C-alpha positions as CSV (number, residue, x, y, z in Angstrom):
1,M,-8.4,8.8,18.5
2,I,-4.8,9.5,17.6
3,K,-4.2,10.5,14.1
4,S,-1.5,8.3,12.5
5,K,1.1,9.4,10.0
6,C,0.4,7.2,7.0
7,R,2.9,8.4,4.3
8,I,1.7,5.8,1.7
9,K,-0.3,7.0,-1.3
10,K,-2.1,5.3,-4.2
11,D,0.1,3.9,-6.9
12,D,3.1,3.6,-4.6
13,K,5.3,0.5,-4.7
14,V,5.4,-1.2,-1.2
15,K,6.9,-4.3,0.4
16,V,5.0,-6.4,2.9
17,I,7.1,-6.8,6.1
18,A,4.6,-8.7,8.3
19,G,1.9,-11.3,7.9
20,K,1.3,-14.2,5.6
21,D,2.5,-12.4,2.5
22,S,5.7,-10.9,4.0
23,G,8.4,-10.3,1.5
24,K,6.1,-9.7,-1.4
25,I,6.1,-6.4,-3.4
26,G,3.0,-4.8,-4.9
27,K,1.3,-1.6,-6.0
28,V,-1.1,0.2,-3.8
29,I,-4.7,0.2,-5.2
30,K,-6.5,2.1,-2.5
31,V,-5.8,3.8,0.8
32,N,-8.5,4.0,3.6
33,R,-7.2,6.6,6.0
34,K,-10.1,6.3,8.5
35,K,-9.4,2.6,9.1
36,N,-5.5,2.8,8.6
37,R,-5.7,0.1,5.9
38,I,-4.4,-0.2,2.4
39,L,-5.3,-2.4,-0.6
40,I,-2.4,-3.9,-2.5
41,E,-2.8,-5.7,-5.8
42,N,-2.2,-9.5,-5.6
43,I,-1.4,-9.3,-1.8
44,N,-3.6,-10.8,1.0
45,L,-5.9,-12.7,-1.4
46,V,-9.1,-14.1,0.1
47,K,-11.7,-16.4,-1.3
48,H,-15.4,-15.4,-1.3
49,H,-18.1,-17.9,-2.0
50,T,-20.9,-16.3,-4.1
51,R,-24.3,-17.5,-5.0
52,P,-25.6,-17.3,-8.6
53,N,-27.2,-13.9,-9.4
54,A,-27.9,-11.7,-12.3
55,Q,-24.3,-10.5,-12.8
56,N,-22.7,-13.9,-12.0
57,R,-24.8,-16.7,-13.5
58,Q,-22.8,-19.6,-12.2
59,G,-21.7,-18.4,-8.8
60,G,-18.7,-20.1,-7.2
61,I,-15.5,-19.1,-5.5
62,I,-14.1,-15.6,-6.3
63,E,-10.6,-14.6,-5.2
64,S,-10.0,-10.9,-4.4
65,E,-7.6,-8.7,-2.3
66,A,-8.3,-7.8,1.3
67,P,-7.0,-4.6,2.9
68,I,-4.0,-4.9,5.4
69,H,-2.8,-2.4,8.0
70,W,-0.4,0.2,6.7
71,S,2.1,-0.5,9.4
72,N,2.7,-4.0,7.9
73,V,4.2,-2.5,4.7
74,M,7.2,-0.3,3.8
75,L,7.6,2.0,0.9
76,M,10.0,1.0,-1.8
77,C,12.5,3.6,-3.1
78,N,12.9,3.7,-6.9
79,K,16.6,4.7,-6.7
80,C,18.0,2.3,-4.0
81,M,15.4,-0.4,-4.8
82,S,15.0,-1.3,-1.1
83,P,12.2,-0.8,1.5
84,V,12.9,2.5,3.3
85,R,11.5,4.9,5.9
86,I,10.8,8.4,4.6
87,K,10.9,11.9,5.9
88,M,9.0,15.0,4.8
89,R,10.9,18.0,3.3
90,V,9.7,21.4,2.3
91,L,11.0,22.7,-1.0
92,E,11.8,26.3,-1.8
93,D,8.4,26.9,-3.4
94,G,6.7,25.7,-0.2
95,K,5.7,22.3,-1.5
96,K,6.0,19.3,0.9
97,V,7.6,16.2,-0.6
98,R,8.5,12.7,0.6
99,V,12.3,11.9,0.7
100,C,14.1,8.6,1.1
101,R,16.1,8.4,4.3
102,K,18.8,6.2,2.7
103,C,19.6,8.1,-0.5
104,N,17.8,11.4,0.0
105,E,15.9,10.9,-3.3
106,I,12.6,12.7,-3.7
107,M,9.8,10.1,-3.8
108,D,7.0,12.2,-5.2
109,T,7.0,12.6,-9.0
């Protein structure tokens, strides 16, 4: 299996570029690196039909987020406020950081 270069981390702001929610912007909740999928708040909402149980007395239809593939989103730059590709740069102290390709702003804070 080929290891992919997913540069997206938790709490990043991303824009969906493909799929039913394309054009929407959201915050990353969870990253699953083994399955190459990310969970974004209020994006890719699906409905689950649940039966009544001890936690949920009434049951019914629950709406929750489903993970999408990381290649269908782009990272949003805080400075240029647009979806951008990123590159990795090593600082003088040896720390690797993500850098915006458009404005050369450091993405990691």
